[in-house]
Jmol script that loads the backbone (N, CA, C; Angstrom):
load data "model"
ATOM      1  N   UNK A   1       0.815  -1.198   0.000  1.00  0.00           N
ATOM      2  CA  UNK A   1       0.000   0.000   0.000  1.00  0.00           C
ATOM      3  C   UNK A   1       0.859   1.264   0.000  1.00  0.00           C
ATOM      4  N   UNK A   2       1.945   1.297   0.785  1.00  0.00           N
ATOM      5  CA  UNK A   2       2.744   2.510   0.906  1.00  0.00           C
ATOM      6  C   UNK A   2       4.221   2.181   0.751  1.00  0.00           C
ATOM      7  N   UNK A   3       4.931   3.057   0.044  1.00  0.00           N
ATOM      8  CA  UNK A   3       6.371   2.939  -0.113  1.00  0.00           C
ATOM      9  C   UNK A   3       7.022   4.113   0.601  1.00  0.00           C
ATOM     10  N   UNK A   4       8.049   3.838   1.397  1.00  0.00           N
ATOM     11  CA  UNK A   4       8.686   4.855   2.214  1.00  0.00           C
ATOM     12  C   UNK A   4      10.133   5.062   1.807  1.00  0.00           C
ATOM     13  N   UNK A   5      10.616   6.295   1.918  1.00  0.00           N
ATOM     14  CA  UNK A   5      12.037   6.591   1.785  1.00  0.00           C
ATOM     15  C   UNK A   5      12.351   7.813   2.631  1.00  0.00           C
ATOM     16  N   UNK A   6      13.589   7.881   3.119  1.00  0.00           N
ATOM     17  CA  UNK A   6      13.969   8.990   3.985  1.00  0.00           C
ATOM     18  C   UNK A   6      15.327   9.519   3.553  1.00  0.00           C
ATOM     19  N   UNK A   7      15.447  10.851   3.493  1.00  0.00           N
ATOM     20  CA  UNK A   7      16.689  11.522   3.140  1.00  0.00           C
ATOM     21  C   UNK A   7      17.238  12.171   4.409  1.00  0.00           C
ATOM     22  N   UNK A   8      18.225  11.542   5.012  1.00  0.00           N
ATOM     23  CA  UNK A   8      18.778  12.037   6.269  1.00  0.00           C
ATOM     24  C   UNK A   8      19.410  13.416   6.114  1.00  0.00           C
ATOM     25  N   UNK A   9      19.989  13.708   4.950  1.00  0.00           N
ATOM     26  CA  UNK A   9      20.689  14.984   4.771  1.00  0.00           C
ATOM     27  C   UNK A   9      19.744  16.183   4.768  1.00  0.00           C
ATOM     28  N   UNK A  10      18.515  15.997   4.306  1.00  0.00           N
ATOM     29  CA  UNK A  10      17.564  17.114   4.259  1.00  0.00           C
ATOM     30  C   UNK A  10      16.506  17.028   5.353  1.00  0.00           C
ATOM     31  N   UNK A  11      16.466  15.918   6.066  1.00  0.00           N
ATOM     32  CA  UNK A  11      15.442  15.746   7.094  1.00  0.00           C
ATOM     33  C   UNK A  11      14.058  15.521   6.512  1.00  0.00           C
ATOM     34  N   UNK A  12      14.015  15.066   5.258  1.00  0.00           N
ATOM     35  CA  UNK A  12      12.744  14.853   4.570  1.00  0.00           C
ATOM     36  C   UNK A  12      12.462  13.366   4.414  1.00  0.00           C
ATOM     37  N   UNK A  13      11.246  12.991   4.762  1.00  0.00           N
ATOM     38  CA  UNK A  13      10.787  11.618   4.551  1.00  0.00           C
ATOM     39  C   UNK A  13       9.684  11.648   3.506  1.00  0.00           C
ATOM     40  N   UNK A  14       9.652  10.633   2.662  1.00  0.00           N
ATOM     41  CA  UNK A  14       8.639  10.555   1.617  1.00  0.00           C
ATOM     42  C   UNK A  14       7.880   9.241   1.752  1.00  0.00           C
ATOM     43  N   UNK A  15       6.573   9.359   1.612  1.00  0.00           N
ATOM     44  CA  UNK A  15       5.702   8.194   1.681  1.00  0.00           C
ATOM     45  C   UNK A  15       4.743   8.277   0.502  1.00  0.00           C
ATOM     46  N   UNK A  16       4.665   7.202  -0.272  1.00  0.00           N
ATOM     47  CA  UNK A  16       3.757   7.153  -1.416  1.00  0.00           C
ATOM     48  C   UNK A  16       2.630   6.178  -1.116  1.00  0.00           C
ATOM     49  N   UNK A  17       1.405   6.659  -1.254  1.00  0.00           N
ATOM     50  CA  UNK A  17       0.210   5.826  -1.094  1.00  0.00           C
ATOM     51  C   UNK A  17      -0.214   5.407  -2.486  1.00  0.00           C
ATOM     52  N   UNK A  18      -0.081   4.122  -2.772  1.00  0.00           N
ATOM     53  CA  UNK A  18      -0.309   3.637  -4.132  1.00  0.00           C
ATOM     54  C   UNK A  18      -1.742   3.215  -4.406  1.00  0.00           C
ATOM     55  N   UNK A  19      -2.488   2.911  -3.356  1.00  0.00           N
ATOM     56  CA  UNK A  19      -3.884   2.520  -3.531  1.00  0.00           C
ATOM     57  C   UNK A  19      -4.698   3.090  -2.376  1.00  0.00           C
ATOM     58  N   UNK A  20      -6.000   3.087  -2.543  1.00  0.00           N
ATOM     59  CA  UNK A  20      -6.883   3.607  -1.500  1.00  0.00           C
ATOM     60  C   UNK A  20      -6.749   2.742  -0.252  1.00  0.00           C
ATOM     61  N   UNK A  21      -6.310   3.335   0.860  1.00  0.00           N
ATOM     62  CA  UNK A  21      -6.208   2.529   2.073  1.00  0.00           C
ATOM     63  C   UNK A  21      -7.588   2.142   2.589  1.00  0.00           C
ATOM     64  N   UNK A  22      -7.755   0.872   2.899  1.00  0.00           N
ATOM     65  CA  UNK A  22      -8.985   0.396   3.517  1.00  0.00           C
ATOM     66  C   UNK A  22      -8.990   0.813   4.978  1.00  0.00           C
ATOM     67  N   UNK A  23     -10.134   0.729   5.595  1.00  0.00           N
ATOM     68  CA  UNK A  23     -10.249   1.063   7.011  1.00  0.00           C
ATOM     69  C   UNK A  23      -9.245   0.263   7.844  1.00  0.00           C
ATOM     70  N   UNK A  24      -9.037  -0.984   7.474  1.00  0.00           N
ATOM     71  CA  UNK A  24      -8.092  -1.836   8.196  1.00  0.00           C
ATOM     72  C   UNK A  24      -6.649  -1.359   8.045  1.00  0.00           C
ATOM     73  N   UNK A  25      -6.338  -0.633   6.967  1.00  0.00           N
ATOM     74  CA  UNK A  25      -4.981  -0.134   6.712  1.00  0.00           C
ATOM     75  C   UNK A  25      -4.655   1.126   7.506  1.00  0.00           C
ATOM     76  N   UNK A  26      -5.672   1.859   7.939  1.00  0.00           N
ATOM     77  CA  UNK A  26      -5.452   3.172   8.521  1.00  0.00           C
ATOM     78  C   UNK A  26      -4.624   3.176   9.806  1.00  0.00           C
ATOM     79  N   UNK A  27      -4.805   2.228  10.732  1.00  0.00           N
ATOM     80  CA  UNK A  27      -3.943   2.249  11.925  1.00  0.00           C
ATOM     81  C   UNK A  27      -2.453   2.103  11.584  1.00  0.00           C
ATOM     82  N   UNK A  28      -2.128   1.221  10.647  1.00  0.00           N
ATOM     83  CA  UNK A  28      -0.729   1.045  10.248  1.00  0.00           C
ATOM     84  C   UNK A  28      -0.206   2.304   9.557  1.00  0.00           C
ATOM     85  N   UNK A  29      -1.045   2.916   8.730  1.00  0.00           N
ATOM     86  CA  UNK A  29      -0.648   4.151   8.055  1.00  0.00           C
ATOM     87  C   UNK A  29      -0.429   5.275   9.063  1.00  0.00           C
ATOM     88  N   UNK A  30      -1.305   5.367  10.046  1.00  0.00           N
ATOM     89  CA  UNK A  30      -1.138   6.383  11.101  1.00  0.00           C
ATOM     90  C   UNK A  30       0.172   6.158  11.849  1.00  0.00           C
ATOM     91  N   UNK A  31       0.494   4.912  12.141  1.00  0.00           N
ATOM     92  CA  UNK A  31       1.752   4.600  12.832  1.00  0.00           C
ATOM     93  C   UNK A  31       2.955   4.962  11.964  1.00  0.00           C
ATOM     94  N   UNK A  32       2.873   4.696  10.651  1.00  0.00           N
ATOM     95  CA  UNK A  32       3.959   5.064   9.735  1.00  0.00           C
ATOM     96  C   UNK A  32       4.162   6.575   9.716  1.00  0.00           C
ATOM     97  N   UNK A  33       3.078   7.311   9.594  1.00  0.00           N
ATOM     98  CA  UNK A  33       3.181   8.773   9.560  1.00  0.00           C
ATOM     99  C   UNK A  33       3.759   9.317  10.861  1.00  0.00           C
ATOM    100  N   UNK A  34       3.319   8.774  11.974  1.00  0.00           N
ATOM    101  CA  UNK A  34       3.824   9.210  13.271  1.00  0.00           C
ATOM    102  C   UNK A  34       5.320   8.933  13.396  1.00  0.00           C
ATOM    103  N   UNK A  35       5.749   7.752  12.968  1.00  0.00           N
ATOM    104  CA  UNK A  35       7.173   7.407  13.018  1.00  0.00           C
ATOM    105  C   UNK A  35       7.994   8.316  12.117  1.00  0.00           C
ATOM    106  N   UNK A  36       7.476   8.617  10.929  1.00  0.00           N
ATOM    107  CA  UNK A  36       8.196   9.505  10.027  1.00  0.00           C
ATOM    108  C   UNK A  36       8.318  10.906  10.618  1.00  0.00           C
ATOM    109  N   UNK A  37       7.245  11.388  11.237  1.00  0.00           N
ATOM    110  CA  UNK A  37       7.283  12.720  11.837  1.00  0.00           C
ATOM    111  C   UNK A  37       8.226  12.780  13.035  1.00  0.00           C
ATOM    112  N   UNK A  38       8.427  11.652  13.687  1.00  0.00           N
ATOM    113  CA  UNK A  38       9.349  11.616  14.823  1.00  0.00           C
ATOM    114  C   UNK A  38      10.794  11.749  14.358  1.00  0.00           C
ATOM    115  N   UNK A  39      11.073  11.276  13.142  1.00  0.00           N
ATOM    116  CA  UNK A  39      12.447  11.274  12.660  1.00  0.00           C
ATOM    117  C   UNK A  39      12.768  12.261  11.558  1.00  0.00           C
ATOM    118  N   UNK A  40      11.780  13.000  11.086  1.00  0.00           N
ATOM    119  CA  UNK A  40      12.009  13.938   9.976  1.00  0.00           C
ATOM    120  C   UNK A  40      11.333  15.264  10.283  1.00  0.00           C
ATOM    121  N   UNK A  41      11.901  16.343   9.772  1.00  0.00           N
ATOM    122  CA  UNK A  41      11.281  17.649   9.974  1.00  0.00           C
ATOM    123  C   UNK A  41      10.215  17.932   8.926  1.00  0.00           C
ATOM    124  N   UNK A  42      10.308  17.230   7.808  1.00  0.00           N
ATOM    125  CA  UNK A  42       9.337  17.404   6.723  1.00  0.00           C
ATOM    126  C   UNK A  42       8.937  16.025   6.200  1.00  0.00           C
ATOM    127  N   UNK A  43       7.639  15.808   6.073  1.00  0.00           N
ATOM    128  CA  UNK A  43       7.125  14.567   5.503  1.00  0.00           C
ATOM    129  C   UNK A  43       6.340  14.923   4.251  1.00  0.00           C
ATOM    130  N   UNK A  44       6.723  14.306   3.151  1.00  0.00           N
ATOM    131  CA  UNK A  44       6.029  14.507   1.879  1.00  0.00           C
ATOM    132  C   UNK A  44       5.248  13.239   1.565  1.00  0.00           C
ATOM    133  N   UNK A  45       3.954  13.387   1.498  1.00  0.00           N
ATOM    134  CA  UNK A  45       3.068  12.265   1.218  1.00  0.00           C
ATOM    135  C   UNK A  45       2.555  12.414  -0.204  1.00  0.00           C
ATOM    136  N   UNK A  46       2.786  11.410  -1.013  1.00  0.00           N
ATOM    137  CA  UNK A  46       2.314  11.409  -2.389  1.00  0.00           C
ATOM    138  C   UNK A  46       1.181  10.396  -2.499  1.00  0.00           C
ATOM    139  N   UNK A  47       0.007  10.863  -2.906  1.00  0.00           N
ATOM    140  CA  UNK A  47      -1.167   9.996  -2.988  1.00  0.00           C
ATOM    141  C   UNK A  47      -1.427   9.669  -4.457  1.00  0.00           C
ATOM    142  N   UNK A  48      -1.176   8.415  -4.819  1.00  0.00           N
ATOM    143  CA  UNK A  48      -1.383   7.962  -6.192  1.00  0.00           C
ATOM    144  C   UNK A  48      -2.712   7.237  -6.354  1.00  0.00           C
ATOM    145  N   UNK A  49      -3.411   6.994  -5.255  1.00  0.00           N
ATOM    146  CA  UNK A  49      -4.690   6.280  -5.304  1.00  0.00           C
ATOM    147  C   UNK A  49      -5.689   7.054  -6.139  1.00  0.00           C
ATOM    148  N   UNK A  50      -6.481   6.322  -6.921  1.00  0.00           N
ATOM    149  CA  UNK A  50      -7.493   6.967  -7.757  1.00  0.00           C
ATOM    150  C   UNK A  50      -8.707   7.396  -6.947  1.00  0.00           C
ATOM    151  N   UNK A  51      -8.987   6.675  -5.885  1.00  0.00           N
ATOM    152  CA  UNK A  51     -10.104   7.013  -5.010  1.00  0.00           C
ATOM    153  C   UNK A  51      -9.598   6.990  -3.583  1.00  0.00           C
ATOM    154  N   UNK A  52     -10.194   7.810  -2.743  1.00  0.00           N
ATOM    155  CA  UNK A  52      -9.846   7.809  -1.328  1.00  0.00           C
ATOM    156  C   UNK A  52     -11.130   7.847  -0.503  1.00  0.00           C
ATOM    157  N   UNK A  53     -11.040   7.384   0.718  1.00  0.00           N
ATOM    158  CA  UNK A  53     -12.210   7.350   1.589  1.00  0.00           C
ATOM    159  C   UNK A  53     -12.216   8.570   2.505  1.00  0.00           C
ATOM    160  N   UNK A  54     -13.372   8.853   3.069  1.00  0.00           N
ATOM    161  CA  UNK A  54     -13.463   9.937   4.043  1.00  0.00           C
ATOM    162  C   UNK A  54     -12.592   9.641   5.254  1.00  0.00           C
ATOM    163  N   UNK A  55     -12.499   8.390   5.656  1.00  0.00           N
ATOM    164  CA  UNK A  55     -11.662   8.020   6.801  1.00  0.00           C
ATOM    165  C   UNK A  55     -10.197   8.354   6.526  1.00  0.00           C
ATOM    166  N   UNK A  56      -9.741   8.125   5.298  1.00  0.00           N
ATOM    167  CA  UNK A  56      -8.368   8.471   4.922  1.00  0.00           C
ATOM    168  C   UNK A  56      -8.160   9.982   4.991  1.00  0.00           C
ATOM    169  N   UNK A  57      -9.122  10.744   4.496  1.00  0.00           N
ATOM    170  CA  UNK A  57      -9.012  12.202   4.544  1.00  0.00           C
ATOM    171  C   UNK A  57      -8.965  12.697   5.978  1.00  0.00           C
ATOM    172  N   UNK A  58      -9.752  12.097   6.851  1.00  0.00           N
ATOM    173  CA  UNK A  58      -9.734  12.474   8.263  1.00  0.00           C
ATOM    174  C   UNK A  58      -8.383  12.142   8.898  1.00  0.00           C
ATOM    175  N   UNK A  59      -7.801  11.010   8.504  1.00  0.00           N
ATOM    176  CA  UNK A  59      -6.469  10.664   8.994  1.00  0.00           C
ATOM    177  C   UNK A  59      -5.445  11.707   8.561  1.00  0.00           C
ATOM    178  N   UNK A  60      -5.520  12.140   7.307  1.00  0.00           N
ATOM    179  CA  UNK A  60      -4.590  13.170   6.826  1.00  0.00           C
ATOM    180  C   UNK A  60      -4.753  14.464   7.607  1.00  0.00           C
ATOM    181  N   UNK A  61      -5.982  14.833   7.889  1.00  0.00           N
ATOM    182  CA  UNK A  61      -6.249  16.049   8.650  1.00  0.00           C
ATOM    183  C   UNK A  61      -5.626  15.941  10.050  1.00  0.00           C
ATOM    184  N   UNK A  62      -5.835  14.826  10.702  1.00  0.00           N
ATOM    185  CA  UNK A  62      -5.271  14.619  12.041  1.00  0.00           C
ATOM    186  C   UNK A  62      -3.747  14.595  11.993  1.00  0.00           C
ATOM    187  N   UNK A  63      -3.182  13.965  10.976  1.00  0.00           N
ATOM    188  CA  UNK A  63      -1.725  13.912  10.839  1.00  0.00           C
ATOM    189  C   UNK A  63      -1.153  15.309  10.613  1.00  0.00           C
ATOM    190  N   UNK A  64      -1.850  16.122   9.842  1.00  0.00           N
ATOM    191  CA  UNK A  64      -1.390  17.482   9.585  1.00  0.00           C
ATOM    192  C   UNK A  64      -1.386  18.305  10.877  1.00  0.00           C
ATOM    193  N   UNK A  65      -2.450  18.191  11.664  1.00  0.00           N
ATOM    194  CA  UNK A  65      -2.498  18.900  12.952  1.00  0.00           C
ATOM    195  C   UNK A  65      -1.398  18.409  13.890  1.00  0.00           C
ATOM    196  N   UNK A  66      -1.173  17.108  13.899  1.00  0.00           N
ATOM    197  CA  UNK A  66      -0.129  16.532  14.738  1.00  0.00           C
ATOM    198  C   UNK A  66       1.256  17.020  14.310  1.00  0.00           C
ATOM    199  N   UNK A  67       1.475  17.077  13.006  1.00  0.00           N
ATOM    200  CA  UNK A  67       2.764  17.561  12.501  1.00  0.00           C
ATOM    201  C   UNK A  67       2.991  19.015  12.924  1.00  0.00           C
ATOM    202  N   UNK A  68       1.981  19.846  12.761  1.00  0.00           N
ATOM    203  CA  UNK A  68       2.114  21.255  13.141  1.00  0.00           C
ATOM    204  C   UNK A  68       2.385  21.392  14.633  1.00  0.00           C
ATOM    205  N   UNK A  69       1.729  20.584  15.447  1.00  0.00           N
ATOM    206  CA  UNK A  69       1.938  20.646  16.895  1.00  0.00           C
ATOM    207  C   UNK A  69       3.353  20.221  17.278  1.00  0.00           C
ATOM    208  N   UNK A  70       3.962  19.356  16.469  1.00  0.00           N
ATOM    209  CA  UNK A  70       5.334  18.890  16.721  1.00  0.00           C
ATOM    210  C   UNK A  70       6.385  19.793  16.068  1.00  0.00           C
ATOM    211  N   UNK A  71       5.935  20.817  15.370  1.00  0.00           N
ATOM    212  CA  UNK A  71       6.880  21.671  14.655  1.00  0.00           C
ATOM    213  C   UNK A  71       7.405  21.021  13.385  1.00  0.00           C
ATOM    214  N   UNK A  72       6.644  20.111  12.851  1.00  0.00           N
ATOM    215  CA  UNK A  72       7.004  19.412  11.607  1.00  0.00           C
ATOM    216  C   UNK A  72       6.124  19.913  10.479  1.00  0.00           C
ATOM    217  N   UNK A  73       6.513  19.566   9.275  1.00  0.00           N
ATOM    218  CA  UNK A  73       5.737  19.962   8.094  1.00  0.00           C
ATOM    219  C   UNK A  73       5.254  18.711   7.380  1.00  0.00           C
ATOM    220  N   UNK A  74       3.965  18.693   7.068  1.00  0.00           N
ATOM    221  CA  UNK A  74       3.382  17.601   6.286  1.00  0.00           C
ATOM    222  C   UNK A  74       2.839  18.196   4.999  1.00  0.00           C
ATOM    223  N   UNK A  75       3.354  17.726   3.879  1.00  0.00           N
ATOM    224  CA  UNK A  75       2.889  18.149   2.564  1.00  0.00           C
ATOM    225  C   UNK A  75       2.247  16.953   1.876  1.00  0.00           C
ATOM    226  N   UNK A  76       1.112  17.178   1.248  1.00  0.00           N
ATOM    227  CA  UNK A  76       0.423  16.100   0.528  1.00  0.00           C
ATOM    228  C   UNK A  76       0.329  16.490  -0.940  1.00  0.00           C
ATOM    229  N   UNK A  77       0.830  15.613  -1.789  1.00  0.00           N
ATOM    230  CA  UNK A  77       0.732  15.803  -3.232  1.00  0.00           C
ATOM    231  C   UNK A  77      -0.207  14.759  -3.810  1.00  0.00           C
ATOM    232  N   UNK A  78      -1.143  15.210  -4.607  1.00  0.00           N
ATOM    233  CA  UNK A  78      -2.156  14.319  -5.181  1.00  0.00           C
ATOM    234  C   UNK A  78      -1.806  14.055  -6.635  1.00  0.00           C
ATOM    235  N   UNK A  79      -1.470  12.823  -6.966  1.00  0.00           N
ATOM    236  CA  UNK A  79      -1.159  12.469  -8.344  1.00  0.00           C
ATOM    237  C   UNK A  79      -2.423  12.336  -9.179  1.00  0.00           C
ATOM    238  N   UNK A  80      -3.549  12.111  -8.519  1.00  0.00           N
ATOM    239  CA  UNK A  80      -4.829  12.002  -9.203  1.00  0.00           C
ATOM    240  C   UNK A  80      -5.760  13.056  -8.607  1.00  0.00           C
ATOM    241  N   UNK A  81      -6.126  14.032  -9.391  1.00  0.00           N
ATOM    242  CA  UNK A  81      -6.949  15.129  -8.889  1.00  0.00           C
ATOM    243  C   UNK A  81      -8.416  14.737  -8.702  1.00  0.00           C
ATOM    244  N   UNK A  82      -8.740  13.474  -8.929  1.00  0.00           N
ATOM    245  CA  UNK A  82     -10.104  13.017  -8.755  1.00  0.00           C
ATOM    246  C   UNK A  82     -10.602  13.149  -7.324  1.00  0.00           C
ATOM    247  N   UNK A  83      -9.691  13.212  -6.388  1.00  0.00           N
ATOM    248  CA  UNK A  83     -10.081  13.360  -4.983  1.00  0.00           C
ATOM    249  C   UNK A  83     -10.754  14.705  -4.724  1.00  0.00           C
ATOM    250  N   UNK A  84     -10.495  15.682  -5.571  1.00  0.00           N
ATOM    251  CA  UNK A  84     -11.064  17.021  -5.360  1.00  0.00           C
ATOM    252  C   UNK A  84     -12.588  16.982  -5.300  1.00  0.00           C
ATOM    253  N   UNK A  85     -13.211  16.160  -6.115  1.00  0.00           N
ATOM    254  CA  UNK A  85     -14.674  16.050  -6.093  1.00  0.00           C
ATOM    255  C   UNK A  85     -15.179  15.561  -4.751  1.00  0.00           C
ATOM    256  N   UNK A  86     -14.548  14.522  -4.226  1.00  0.00           N
ATOM    257  CA  UNK A  86     -14.941  14.002  -2.920  1.00  0.00           C
ATOM    258  C   UNK A  86     -14.694  15.050  -1.832  1.00  0.00           C
ATOM    259  N   UNK A  87     -13.574  15.734  -1.922  1.00  0.00           N
ATOM    260  CA  UNK A  87     -13.264  16.772  -0.934  1.00  0.00           C
ATOM    261  C   UNK A  87     -14.330  17.853  -0.913  1.00  0.00           C
ATOM    262  N   UNK A  88     -14.761  18.267  -2.086  1.00  0.00           N
ATOM    263  CA  UNK A  88     -15.803  19.298  -2.162  1.00  0.00           C
ATOM    264  C   UNK A  88     -17.135  18.779  -1.611  1.00  0.00           C
ATOM    265  N   UNK A  89     -17.524  17.573  -2.041  1.00  0.00           N
ATOM    266  CA  UNK A  89     -18.797  16.995  -1.590  1.00  0.00           C
ATOM    267  C   UNK A  89     -18.829  16.803  -0.078  1.00  0.00           C
ATOM    268  N   UNK A  90     -17.691  16.440   0.501  1.00  0.00           N
ATOM    269  CA  UNK A  90     -17.627  16.156   1.932  1.00  0.00           C
ATOM    270  C   UNK A  90     -17.405  17.424   2.769  1.00  0.00           C
ATOM    271  N   UNK A  91     -17.217  18.553   2.101  1.00  0.00           N
ATOM    272  CA  UNK A  91     -17.037  19.803   2.837  1.00  0.00           C
ATOM    273  C   UNK A  91     -15.630  20.027   3.358  1.00  0.00           C
ATOM    274  N   UNK A  92     -14.639  19.348   2.795  1.00  0.00           N
ATOM    275  CA  UNK A  92     -13.263  19.524   3.253  1.00  0.00           C
ATOM    276  C   UNK A  92     -12.622  20.801   2.705  1.00  0.00           C
ATOM    277  N   UNK A  93     -12.979  21.190   1.488  1.00  0.00           N
ATOM    278  CA  UNK A  93     -12.350  22.359   0.866  1.00  0.00           C
ATOM    279  C   UNK A  93     -12.725  23.607   1.661  1.00  0.00           C
ATOM    280  N   UNK A  94     -11.705  24.386   2.014  1.00  0.00           N
ATOM    281  CA  UNK A  94     -11.892  25.573   2.849  1.00  0.00           C
ATOM    282  C   UNK A  94     -11.298  26.789   2.156  1.00  0.00           C
ATOM    283  N   UNK A  95     -11.850  27.969   2.444  1.00  0.00           N
ATOM    284  CA  UNK A  95     -11.256  29.191   1.902  1.00  0.00           C
ATOM    285  C   UNK A  95     -10.326  29.857   2.911  1.00  0.00           C
ATOM    286  N   UNK A  96     -10.387  29.436   4.179  1.00  0.00           N
ATOM    287  CA  UNK A  96      -9.445  29.878   5.217  1.00  0.00           C
ATOM    288  C   UNK A  96      -8.990  28.638   5.986  1.00  0.00           C
ATOM    289  N   UNK A  97      -7.888  28.762   6.694  1.00  0.00           N
ATOM    290  CA  UNK A  97      -7.369  27.636   7.466  1.00  0.00           C
ATOM    291  C   UNK A  97      -8.344  27.205   8.551  1.00  0.00           C
ATOM    292  N   UNK A  98      -8.256  25.964   8.899  1.00  0.00           N
ATOM    293  CA  UNK A  98      -9.059  25.394   9.974  1.00  0.00           C
ATOM    294  C   UNK A  98      -8.757  26.114  11.281  1.00  0.00           C
ATOM    295  N   UNK A  99      -9.767  26.367  12.104  1.00  0.00           N
ATOM    296  CA  UNK A  99      -9.508  27.023  13.389  1.00  0.00           C
ATOM    297  C   UNK A  99      -8.619  26.181  14.314  1.00  0.00           C
ATOM    298  N   UNK A 100      -8.518  24.898  14.056  1.00  0.00           N
ATOM    299  CA  UNK A 100      -7.646  24.041  14.867  1.00  0.00           C
ATOM    300  C   UNK A 100      -6.199  24.056  14.399  1.00  0.00           C
ATOM    301  N   UNK A 101      -5.940  24.689  13.262  1.00  0.00           N
ATOM    302  CA  UNK A 101      -4.584  24.748  12.741  1.00  0.00           C
ATOM    303  C   UNK A 101      -3.711  25.570  13.685  1.00  0.00           C
ATOM    304  N   UNK A 102      -2.567  25.008  14.042  1.00  0.00           N
ATOM    305  CA  UNK A 102      -1.668  25.712  14.946  1.00  0.00           C
ATOM    306  C   UNK A 102      -0.668  26.593  14.205  1.00  0.00           C
ATOM    307  N   UNK A 103      -0.559  26.426  12.892  1.00  0.00           N
ATOM    308  CA  UNK A 103       0.421  27.214  12.140  1.00  0.00           C
ATOM    309  C   UNK A 103      -0.199  27.985  10.974  1.00  0.00           C
ATOM    310  N   UNK A 104      -1.528  28.037  10.904  1.00  0.00           N
ATOM    311  CA  UNK A 104      -2.195  28.803   9.853  1.00  0.00           C
ATOM    312  C   UNK A 104      -2.264  28.101   8.506  1.00  0.00           C
ATOM    313  N   UNK A 105      -1.741  26.886   8.435  1.00  0.00           N
ATOM    314  CA  UNK A 105      -1.793  26.152   7.166  1.00  0.00           C
ATOM    315  C   UNK A 105      -2.937  25.141   7.212  1.00  0.00           C
ATOM    316  N   UNK A 106      -3.301  24.659   6.053  1.00  0.00           N
ATOM    317  CA  UNK A 106      -4.381  23.674   5.975  1.00  0.00           C
ATOM    318  C   UNK A 106      -4.229  22.891   4.669  1.00  0.00           C
ATOM    319  N   UNK A 107      -4.390  21.586   4.765  1.00  0.00           N
ATOM    320  CA  UNK A 107      -4.303  20.746   3.565  1.00  0.00           C
ATOM    321  C   UNK A 107      -5.429  21.007   2.583  1.00  0.00           C
ATOM    322  N   UNK A 108      -6.530  21.542   3.085  1.00  0.00           N
ATOM    323  CA  UNK A 108      -7.748  21.617   2.291  1.00  0.00           C
ATOM    324  C   UNK A 108      -8.045  23.025   1.781  1.00  0.00           C
ATOM    325  N   UNK A 109      -7.074  23.920   1.857  1.00  0.00           N
ATOM    326  CA  UNK A 109      -7.314  25.285   1.357  1.00  0.00           C
ATOM    327  C   UNK A 109      -7.658  25.243  -0.125  1.00  0.00           C
ATOM    328  N   UNK A 110      -8.665  26.006  -0.479  1.00  0.00           N
ATOM    329  CA  UNK A 110      -9.159  26.023  -1.846  1.00  0.00           C
ATOM    330  C   UNK A 110      -8.059  26.320  -2.865  1.00  0.00           C
ATOM    331  N   UNK A 111      -7.106  27.170  -2.494  1.00  0.00           N
ATOM    332  CA  UNK A 111      -6.035  27.546  -3.420  1.00  0.00           C
ATOM    333  C   UNK A 111      -5.224  26.332  -3.889  1.00  0.00           C
ATOM    334  N   UNK A 112      -5.206  25.255  -3.118  1.00  0.00           N
ATOM    335  CA  UNK A 112      -4.493  24.035  -3.509  1.00  0.00           C
ATOM    336  C   UNK A 112      -5.301  23.174  -4.478  1.00  0.00           C
ATOM    337  N   UNK A 113      -6.590  23.490  -4.642  1.00  0.00           N
ATOM    338  CA  UNK A 113      -7.487  22.615  -5.386  1.00  0.00           C
ATOM    339  C   UNK A 113      -8.126  23.293  -6.596  1.00  0.00           C
ATOM    340  N   UNK A 114      -7.579  24.369  -7.042  1.00  0.00           N
ATOM    341  CA  UNK A 114      -8.120  25.058  -8.234  1.00  0.00           C
ATOM    342  C   UNK A 114      -7.669  24.385  -9.487  1.00  0.00           C
TER     343      UNK A 114
END
end "model"
wireframe off; spacefill off
backbone 0.3
color backbone group
């Protein structure tokens, strides 16, 4: 489901999600993200899955808040823009950062999804 690599010289870890994680996959994915954030200052997540679930999106939101609270950066790159439709339908797309954001950033800002 996920391929990991870490660049010690830049403090950047990369994780690629190749398919839509099932509900059963989410605890392991959360543990992977947490471990990467413990050892890297920046985590780049590349989502290649054609479809994603609301549970996966909620996990990303929680991981982003956790990264900000730890002083880490979580960036998500979407290789398939098809997720934008689900994000809009589910109300994830925002025009301002989430009030829970500790650093003023948000994965779901509309400017990222135009």
